[in-house]
N, C-alpha and C positions, 0 to 999 in steps of 0.2 A: 458476345455477352458472358460472363463467368454465372454460374448457377450459384444458387446461394453456399453450396455444399463447399465451395473456395472460402466463404468466409471466416472459417476457424485458420486456415492456413492464413489469409489475409491479418489478421489479427495477432497472428503468431510474428508475422513479421515483422509490422509496428512495435509489438514489445520487445524481440531482439534488434529492432532500432531504436528504440527508445532509449535503452542500456547502452548500445554501444556509441551511440552519441552522448551522452548523462554520465559513463562512466567516471572520468574522471573529479565531476563535481563530487559525484557520489564517492571516489577514494579521496577527495581532500575530505570529507566528514565520515571516514574510516565504515563505510558503508557498504554495504552491498543491495542488490534491490528485493531480498525480502526483509532486510534488517530497518530498509527504507519504508515498507508497506508496515510494516509491525507500529513503527513510531506513529507513523499514520493515523493509523488502527485508535491508536493508545489517545492519542489527542482529537481523535474522532469519539470516542467511547471513555471518558478519564473512569479508572478504576474499572476496567474490562480484565476479565481474569485470563492465564492464560493459554487455559482451554478453549477458551470465548474468541483468541484472536486468532488460535490455531484452525477452528471451524470457519470465523469468518474467512478468515484466508485461504482456507482450503489447501493446508500444508499439513505436512507430519508434525505431528507433538512433538515430537522430537527436535528436530529443525527447528521449529518454535523457542523449544526452551535453551536450545545452545543459543540462539541467536538473542534471548531475552537476556540471558547471562553473559555474555558477551557487552552487548549495552548496558547492563547496568555498572559491569565494570569501569566502565567508561562514563558512568555518571548523567546517563542521556535520564535513566529511568530506575524508579525503586519499587520495590513489592512490600507491599502491608495485606496483613489478615486482611483475607475476604469470608465467605461462607464455610464454615467447615475446616475443612483441608486447604484450600483454592487460597491463591496467590494472588490477589488484584495488582493494577500496575500504573503507575501514575509517572508521568514526565517530572523531571528535574527541570530547574530553569534553563538548564545549559539545553536538556532534552527540547523543551519548547522551544528555543531559540532556533536548535537543527531541524525541528519539525517545519518551522517557518521558512527555514532555506530550500530542504526537499518539497514543498509547497510551491514556491518559487521556482526553483528548477522544472518542475513537474508542468505548471502552467506557462513557462515561458516556450520548451517544447512544443507544447499542444498550441499554443497559440502561433507559433511558426507553421506547424504544420496545416494550421488550419489557412492562415493566413496564403499560402502557397497553393493552395487550392481551390478557394473561394468558399469551403464547406464552414457555416457558422455554426458555433458550439450550440447552438437552440433547434441542430439538427433533428427531425422526427427519430433518425438513426443510433443520436447516440442515447435517445431516451428508448428504445429498444433494445438495444443492449445490456444497458441494466436491467430492464424485466429481465432477458433470461440470465444477465449472470444473479440476479433476486433470488431465481430458482435454485441455483445451486448454493446458495450460500444462508448459513441462519441468519435471520434477523434479530438483531440485538435492540432495535428498538423495541420489541415488542413486552 
């Protein structure tokens, strides 16, 4: 049996396999993995700022800005004035449709993996992983 030190490697393998399996679907939406996660974050937190997106996803601010600008040009989101110089992000109607497609892609992939292994979506492992991730990301619910 592997020790817990292999968990990061195993999660990384899952991450890469997810994007390998779903690449064509995301390509059809003109999205890469980071852009898809950004749209999901905006869907979860309406009027989230660009900086908050970067902190939430633990990505470089420059990368977040480039992806956000691309998606703005595709009419998936728009920027509105926030506090001070901050720009908040809102999904457009097209963006909301794309978020639904992203969620569908993601849910289907995980449901297939769970059905293949017999693991339930209510597994305590999922709760544990979420707690660890919460320790690395800024909470926007506060």
